[in-house]
N, CA, C and O atoms as a GROMACS GRO file, in nm:
protein
  364
    1MET      N    1   0.085  -0.119   0.000
    1MET     CA    2   0.000   0.000   0.000
    1MET      C    3   0.089   0.124   0.000
    1MET      O    4   0.193   0.126   0.065
    2GLY      N    5   0.049   0.224  -0.071
    2GLY     CA    6   0.127   0.345  -0.074
    2GLY      C    7   0.065   0.447  -0.167
    2GLY      O    8  -0.050   0.433  -0.210
    3GLY      N    9   0.142   0.548  -0.197
    3GLY     CA   10   0.098   0.651  -0.289
    3GLY      C   11   0.015   0.760  -0.222
    3GLY      O   12   0.002   0.766  -0.100
    4VAL      N   13  -0.041   0.844  -0.307
    4VAL     CA   14  -0.118   0.960  -0.261
    4VAL      C   15  -0.242   0.917  -0.182
    4VAL      O   16  -0.273   0.977  -0.080
    5ASP      N   17  -0.311   0.814  -0.230
    5ASP     CA   18  -0.432   0.769  -0.159
    5ASP      C   19  -0.400   0.721  -0.018
    5ASP      O   20  -0.473   0.753   0.076
    6ALA      N   21  -0.293   0.645  -0.004
    6ALA     CA   22  -0.254   0.595   0.129
    6ALA      C   23  -0.214   0.710   0.220
    6ALA      O   24  -0.249   0.710   0.338
    7MET      N   25  -0.142   0.807   0.166
    7MET     CA   26  -0.100   0.922   0.246
    7MET      C   27  -0.222   1.003   0.291
    7MET      O   28  -0.231   1.044   0.407
    8THR      N   29  -0.315   1.025   0.201
    8THR     CA   30  -0.437   1.099   0.234
    8THR      C   31  -0.516   1.028   0.342
    8THR      O   32  -0.564   1.091   0.436
    9SER      N   33  -0.530   0.896   0.330
    9SER     CA   34  -0.601   0.818   0.431
    9SER      C   35  -0.531   0.826   0.565
    9SER      O   36  -0.595   0.842   0.669
   10TYR      N   37  -0.399   0.815   0.563
   10TYR     CA   38  -0.321   0.823   0.686
   10TYR      C   39  -0.348   0.955   0.758
   10TYR      O   40  -0.374   0.957   0.878
   11ILE      N   41  -0.342   1.064   0.684
   11ILE     CA   42  -0.362   1.197   0.742
   11ILE      C   43  -0.505   1.210   0.796
   11ILE      O   44  -0.524   1.257   0.909
   12GLN      N   45  -0.604   1.170   0.718
   12GLN     CA   46  -0.744   1.182   0.760
   12GLN      C   47  -0.773   1.099   0.885
   12GLN      O   48  -0.849   1.143   0.972
   13GLU      N   49  -0.714   0.981   0.895
   13GLU     CA   50  -0.739   0.893   1.010
   13GLU      C   51  -0.674   0.944   1.138
   13GLU      O   52  -0.724   0.917   1.247
   14ARG      N   53  -0.564   1.015   1.126
   14ARG     CA   54  -0.487   1.054   1.244
   14ARG      C   55  -0.500   1.200   1.285
   14ARG      O   56  -0.465   1.238   1.397
   15MET      N   57  -0.549   1.282   1.195
   15MET     CA   58  -0.558   1.425   1.224
   15MET      C   59  -0.669   1.450   1.328
   15MET      O   60  -0.780   1.398   1.316
   16ILE      N   61  -0.635   1.529   1.428
   16ILE     CA   62  -0.731   1.569   1.530
   16ILE      C   63  -0.762   1.717   1.506
   16ILE      O   64  -0.676   1.803   1.519
   17TYR      N   65  -0.888   1.744   1.470
   17TYR     CA   66  -0.926   1.881   1.440
   17TYR      C   67  -0.920   1.962   1.570
   17TYR      O   68  -0.979   1.923   1.670
   18PRO      N   69  -0.849   2.074   1.569
   18PRO     CA   70  -0.835   2.154   1.692
   18PRO      C   71  -0.971   2.200   1.747
   18PRO      O   72  -1.055   2.249   1.672
   19LYS      N   73  -0.990   2.185   1.878
   19LYS     CA   74  -1.117   2.222   1.941
   19LYS      C   75  -1.152   2.368   1.918
   19LYS      O   76  -1.268   2.403   1.894
   20GLU      N   77  -1.049   2.455   1.924
   20GLU     CA   78  -1.073   2.598   1.903
   20GLU      C   79  -1.126   2.624   1.763
   20GLU      O   80  -1.213   2.710   1.743
   21ALA      N   81  -1.075   2.550   1.666
   21ALA     CA   82  -1.117   2.568   1.528
   21ALA      C   83  -1.260   2.519   1.507
   21ALA      O   84  -1.337   2.578   1.431
   22ILE      N   85  -1.296   2.411   1.576
   22ILE     CA   86  -1.433   2.360   1.567
   22ILE      C   87  -1.529   2.463   1.625
   22ILE      O   88  -1.632   2.494   1.565
   23ALA      N   89  -1.494   2.516   1.742
   23ALA     CA   90  -1.581   2.614   1.809
   23ALA      C   91  -1.602   2.738   1.723
   23ALA      O   92  -1.710   2.796   1.723
   24ASN      N   93  -1.498   2.778   1.651
   24ASN     CA   94  -1.506   2.898   1.567
   24ASN      C   95  -1.539   2.869   1.421
   24ASN      O   96  -1.543   2.959   1.338
   25LYS      N   97  -1.564   2.740   1.391
   25LYS     CA   98  -1.596   2.695   1.254
   25LYS      C   99  -1.491   2.740   1.154
   25LYS      O  100  -1.522   2.792   1.047
   26GLU      N  101  -1.364   2.720   1.191
   26GLU     CA  102  -1.252   2.763   1.108
   26GLU      C  103  -1.202   2.650   1.018
   26GLU      O  104  -1.207   2.533   1.054
   27ILE      N  105  -1.155   2.689   0.902
   27ILE     CA  106  -1.088   2.597   0.812
   27ILE      C  107  -0.949   2.655   0.782
   27ILE      O  108  -0.924   2.773   0.805
   28ALA      N  109  -0.860   2.571   0.733
   28ALA     CA  110  -0.725   2.620   0.704
   28ALA      C  111  -0.656   2.527   0.606
   28ALA      O  112  -0.695   2.412   0.587
   29ARG      N  113  -0.553   2.580   0.543
   29ARG     CA  114  -0.460   2.501   0.461
   29ARG      C  115  -0.322   2.533   0.514
   29ARG      O  116  -0.279   2.649   0.515
   30VAL      N  117  -0.252   2.429   0.559
   30VAL     CA  118  -0.119   2.443   0.617
   30VAL      C  119  -0.019   2.374   0.523
   30VAL      O  120  -0.040   2.260   0.483
   31PHE      N  121   0.088   2.444   0.490
   31PHE     CA  122   0.191   2.387   0.404
   31PHE      C  123   0.308   2.344   0.491
   31PHE      O  124   0.372   2.425   0.557
   32VAL      N  125   0.335   2.213   0.488
   32VAL     CA  126   0.440   2.154   0.569
   32VAL      C  127   0.552   2.109   0.476
   32VAL      O  128   0.529   2.039   0.378
   33GLU      N  129   0.674   2.151   0.509
   33GLU     CA  130   0.792   2.112   0.432
   33GLU      C  131   0.870   2.010   0.514
   33GLU      O  132   0.887   2.025   0.635
   34PHE      N  133   0.919   1.905   0.446
   34PHE     CA  134   0.995   1.802   0.516
   34PHE      C  135   1.088   1.731   0.420
   34PHE      O  136   1.080   1.748   0.299
   35VAL      N  137   1.177   1.651   0.478
   35VAL     CA  138   1.273   1.573   0.399
   35VAL      C  139   1.244   1.426   0.420
   35VAL      O  140   1.226   1.380   0.533
   36VAL      N  141   1.240   1.351   0.309
   36VAL     CA  142   1.242   1.206   0.317
   36VAL      C  143   1.387   1.168   0.293
   36VAL      O  144   1.440   1.188   0.184
   37ASP      N  145   1.452   1.113   0.397
   37ASP     CA  146   1.595   1.085   0.384
   37ASP      C  147   1.620   0.956   0.306
   37ASP      O  148   1.526   0.889   0.262
   38LYS      N  149   1.746   0.923   0.289
   38LYS     CA  150   1.787   0.807   0.207
   38LYS      C  151   1.727   0.676   0.257
   38LYS      O  152   1.710   0.582   0.180
   39SER      N  153   1.696   0.670   0.386
   39SER     CA  154   1.638   0.547   0.442
   39SER      C  155   1.485   0.548   0.437
   39SER      O  156   1.422   0.449   0.472
   40GLY      N  157   1.425   0.661   0.393
   40GLY     CA  158   1.280   0.673   0.385
   40GLY      C  159   1.216   0.738   0.506
   40GLY      O  160   1.093   0.751   0.510
   41SER      N  161   1.295   0.778   0.604
   41SER     CA  162   1.241   0.842   0.724
   41SER      C  163   1.206   0.988   0.697
   41SER      O  164   1.274   1.057   0.621
   42VAL      N  165   1.100   1.034   0.762
   42VAL     CA  166   1.058   1.174   0.752
   42VAL      C  167   1.139   1.254   0.854
   42VAL      O  168   1.140   1.221   0.973
   43LYS      N  169   1.207   1.359   0.808
   43LYS     CA  170   1.295   1.440   0.893
   43LYS      C  171   1.271   1.589   0.866
   43LYS      O  172   1.208   1.626   0.767
   44ASP      N  173   1.321   1.672   0.954
   44ASP     CA  174   1.326   1.818   0.934
   44ASP      C  175   1.188   1.875   0.896
   44ASP      O  176   1.177   1.950   0.800
   45VAL      N  177   1.086   1.839   0.972
   45VAL     CA  178   0.949   1.885   0.946
   45VAL      C  179   0.936   2.028   0.994
   45VAL      O  180   0.966   2.059   1.109
   46GLN      N  181   0.889   2.116   0.905
   46GLN     CA  182   0.871   2.256   0.940
   46GLN      C  183   0.760   2.317   0.856
   46GLN      O  184   0.718   2.260   0.755
   47LEU      N  185   0.714   2.432   0.899
   47LEU     CA  186   0.608   2.502   0.827
   47LEU      C  187   0.669   2.582   0.712
   47LEU      O  188   0.775   2.643   0.726
   48LYS      N  189   0.600   2.581   0.601
   48LYS     CA  190   0.644   2.665   0.489
   48LYS      C  191   0.606   2.811   0.516
   48LYS      O  192   0.680   2.904   0.483
   49ARG      N  193   0.489   2.828   0.577
   49ARG     CA  194   0.448   2.961   0.627
   49ARG      C  195   0.355   2.938   0.745
   49ARG      O  196   0.282   2.838   0.748
   50GLN      N  197   0.358   3.027   0.839
   50GLN     CA  198   0.283   3.008   0.962
   50GLN      C  199   0.143   3.066   0.955
   50GLN      O  200   0.118   3.168   0.891
   51GLY      N  201   0.053   2.997   1.024
   51GLY     CA  202  -0.085   3.042   1.038
   51GLY      C  203  -0.123   3.036   1.184
   51GLY      O  204  -0.045   3.077   1.271
   52LYS      N  205  -0.241   2.984   1.212
   52LYS     CA  206  -0.285   2.970   1.351
   52LYS      C  207  -0.210   2.853   1.414
   52LYS      O  208  -0.198   2.745   1.355
   53LYS      N  209  -0.161   2.876   1.535
   53LYS     CA  210  -0.075   2.778   1.602
   53LYS      C  211  -0.139   2.641   1.614
   53LYS      O  212  -0.071   2.540   1.595
   54TYR      N  213  -0.268   2.634   1.646
   54TYR     CA  214  -0.329   2.502   1.666
   54TYR      C  215  -0.338   2.422   1.536
   54TYR      O  216  -0.329   2.300   1.540
   55PHE      N  217  -0.356   2.488   1.421
   55PHE     CA  218  -0.352   2.416   1.294
   55PHE      C  219  -0.208   2.375   1.262
   55PHE      O  220  -0.182   2.262   1.223
   56ASP      N  221  -0.116   2.468   1.280
   56ASP     CA  222   0.026   2.441   1.251
   56ASP      C  223   0.078   2.324   1.334
   56ASP      O  224   0.143   2.234   1.280
   57ASP      N  225   0.050   2.326   1.463
   57ASP     CA  226   0.099   2.221   1.553
   57ASP      C  227   0.045   2.083   1.512
   57ASP      O  228   0.118   1.984   1.513
   58GLU      N  229  -0.082   2.078   1.477
   58GLU     CA  230  -0.142   1.949   1.439
   58GLU      C  231  -0.086   1.898   1.307
   58GLU      O  232  -0.061   1.779   1.292
   59ALA      N  233  -0.067   1.987   1.211
   59ALA     CA  234  -0.009   1.946   1.083
   59ALA      C  235   0.133   1.892   1.102
   59ALA      O  236   0.168   1.789   1.044
   60ILE      N  237   0.212   1.959   1.182
   60ILE     CA  238   0.349   1.912   1.209
   60ILE      C  239   0.346   1.777   1.281
   60ILE      O  240   0.425   1.688   1.249
   61ARG      N  241   0.257   1.762   1.376
   61ARG     CA  242   0.248   1.635   1.450
   61ARG      C  243   0.217   1.519   1.356
   61ARG      O  244   0.284   1.416   1.360
   62VAL      N  245   0.117   1.535   1.272
   62VAL     CA  246   0.074   1.427   1.183
   62VAL      C  247   0.186   1.391   1.084
   62VAL      O  248   0.213   1.273   1.062
   63VAL      N  249   0.250   1.491   1.025
   63VAL     CA  250   0.357   1.463   0.929
   63VAL      C  251   0.477   1.400   1.000
   63VAL      O  252   0.538   1.307   0.946
   64SER      N  253   0.512   1.449   1.117
   64SER     CA  254   0.627   1.396   1.190
   64SER      C  255   0.611   1.248   1.226
   64SER      O  256   0.709   1.176   1.237
   65GLU      N  257   0.488   1.205   1.245
   65GLU     CA  258   0.461   1.066   1.284
   65GLU      C  259   0.439   0.972   1.166
   65GLU      O  260   0.408   0.855   1.187
   66MET      N  261   0.454   1.021   1.043
   66MET     CA  262   0.432   0.936   0.926
   66MET      C  263   0.528   0.818   0.925
   66MET      O  264   0.642   0.828   0.968
   67PRO      N  265   0.479   0.704   0.875
   67PRO     CA  266   0.569   0.589   0.860
   67PRO      C  267   0.670   0.616   0.747
   67PRO      O  268   0.660   0.716   0.676
   68LYS      N  269   0.765   0.527   0.734
   68LYS     CA  270   0.868   0.544   0.632
   68LYS      C  271   0.808   0.550   0.492
   68LYS      O  272   0.708   0.485   0.462
   69TRP      N  273   0.871   0.629   0.407
   69TRP     CA  274   0.838   0.641   0.266
   69TRP      C  275   0.938   0.559   0.186
   69TRP      O  276   1.036   0.507   0.240
   70LYS      N  277   0.911   0.549   0.056
   70LYS     CA  278   1.014   0.497  -0.034
   70LYS      C  279   1.106   0.615  -0.063
   70LYS      O  280   1.061   0.722  -0.103
   71ALA      N  281   1.234   0.594  -0.043
   71ALA     CA  282   1.331   0.702  -0.064
   71ALA      C  283   1.338   0.738  -0.212
   71ALA      O  284   1.310   0.656  -0.300
   72GLY      N  285   1.375   0.864  -0.238
   72GLY     CA  286   1.392   0.910  -0.375
   72GLY      C  287   1.514   0.846  -0.440
   72GLY      O  288   1.612   0.814  -0.374
   73LEU      N  289   1.504   0.826  -0.571
   73LEU     CA  290   1.615   0.770  -0.647
   73LEU      C  291   1.664   0.872  -0.749
   73LEU      O  292   1.585   0.938  -0.815
   74LEU      N  293   1.795   0.884  -0.760
   74LEU     CA  294   1.856   0.970  -0.861
   74LEU      C  295   1.977   0.895  -0.916
   74LEU      O  296   2.071   0.864  -0.842
   75ASN      N  297   1.974   0.867  -1.044
   75ASN     CA  298   2.082   0.792  -1.108
   75ASN      C  299   2.111   0.660  -1.037
   75ASN      O  300   2.226   0.620  -1.021
   76GLY      N  301   2.002   0.593  -0.994
   76GLY     CA  302   2.016   0.463  -0.930
   76GLY      C  303   2.060   0.465  -0.785
   76GLY      O  304   2.084   0.359  -0.726
   77LYS      N  305   2.072   0.584  -0.726
   77LYS     CA  306   2.114   0.594  -0.586
   77LYS      C  307   2.003   0.661  -0.505
   77LYS      O  308   1.935   0.752  -0.553
   78TYR      N  309   1.987   0.615  -0.380
   78TYR     CA  310   1.889   0.677  -0.292
   78TYR      C  311   1.940   0.814  -0.248
   78TYR      O  312   2.057   0.832  -0.216
   79VAL      N  313   1.848   0.911  -0.249
   79VAL     CA  314   1.884   1.048  -0.213
   79VAL      C  315   1.780   1.106  -0.117
   79VAL      O  316   1.666   1.061  -0.112
   80ASN      N  317   1.822   1.206  -0.042
   80ASN     CA  318   1.728   1.283   0.039
   80ASN      C  319   1.640   1.364  -0.055
   80ASN      O  320   1.688   1.418  -0.156
   81THR      N  321   1.512   1.373  -0.022
   81THR     CA  322   1.417   1.445  -0.106
   81THR      C  323   1.336   1.541  -0.020
   81THR      O  324   1.278   1.501   0.080
   82ARG      N  325   1.333   1.667  -0.060
   82ARG     CA  326   1.256   1.769   0.013
   82ARG      C  327   1.118   1.780  -0.054
   82ARG      O  328   1.107   1.789  -0.176
   83LEU      N  329   1.014   1.780   0.030
   83LEU     CA  330   0.877   1.786  -0.019
   83LEU      C  331   0.800   1.894   0.054
   83LEU      O  332   0.834   1.930   0.167
   84ILE      N  333   0.697   1.946  -0.011
   84ILE     CA  334   0.603   2.038   0.053
   84ILE      C  335   0.465   1.975   0.038
   84ILE      O  336   0.421   1.943  -0.073
   85LEU      N  337   0.398   1.959   0.150
   85LEU     CA  338   0.268   1.893   0.153
   85LEU      C  339   0.162   1.989   0.207
   85LEU      O  340   0.175   2.039   0.319
   86PRO      N  341   0.057   2.016   0.127
   86PRO     CA  342  -0.053   2.096   0.182
   86PRO      C  343  -0.146   2.006   0.263
   86PRO      O  344  -0.187   1.900   0.216
   87ILE      N  345  -0.178   2.049   0.382
   87ILE     CA  346  -0.273   1.976   0.465
   87ILE      C  347  -0.394   2.066   0.486
   87ILE      O  348  -0.382   2.179   0.534
   88VAL      N  349  -0.511   2.015   0.447
   88VAL     CA  350  -0.633   2.094   0.452
   88VAL      C  351  -0.715   2.054   0.574
   88VAL      O  352  -0.742   1.936   0.595
   89PHE      N  353  -0.753   2.151   0.651
   89PHE     CA  354  -0.844   2.134   0.764
   89PHE      C  355  -0.978   2.188   0.718
   89PHE      O  356  -0.993   2.307   0.694
   90LYS      N  357  -1.075   2.099   0.708
   90LYS     CA  358  -1.208   2.140   0.656
   90LYS      C  359  -1.315   2.066   0.736
   90LYS      O  360  -1.311   1.944   0.749
   91LEU      N  361  -1.408   2.141   0.789
   91LEU     CA  362  -1.517   2.081   0.868
   91LEU      C  363  -1.616   2.012   0.776
   91LEU      O  364  -1.715   1.955   0.824
   0.00000   0.00000   0.00000
């Protein structure tokens, strides 16, 4: 199992919508930047731009806890790969 569908399911199953955002009926899109290293581990998770802290914190938590990915390949060698992932919070 893998790919975009698996990643989307993983995020949807584990994301906890912030209570403050539910109370205020808020939605958000958070851009998280991270590195998939040569071994497939997710590292160096950070925000591409900051928004409301409770959305930012939850997006970082979910991405930081992701299982290993397939590492990027370049000329037959595994390489670190930097990615930007938009995470949408929508009621």
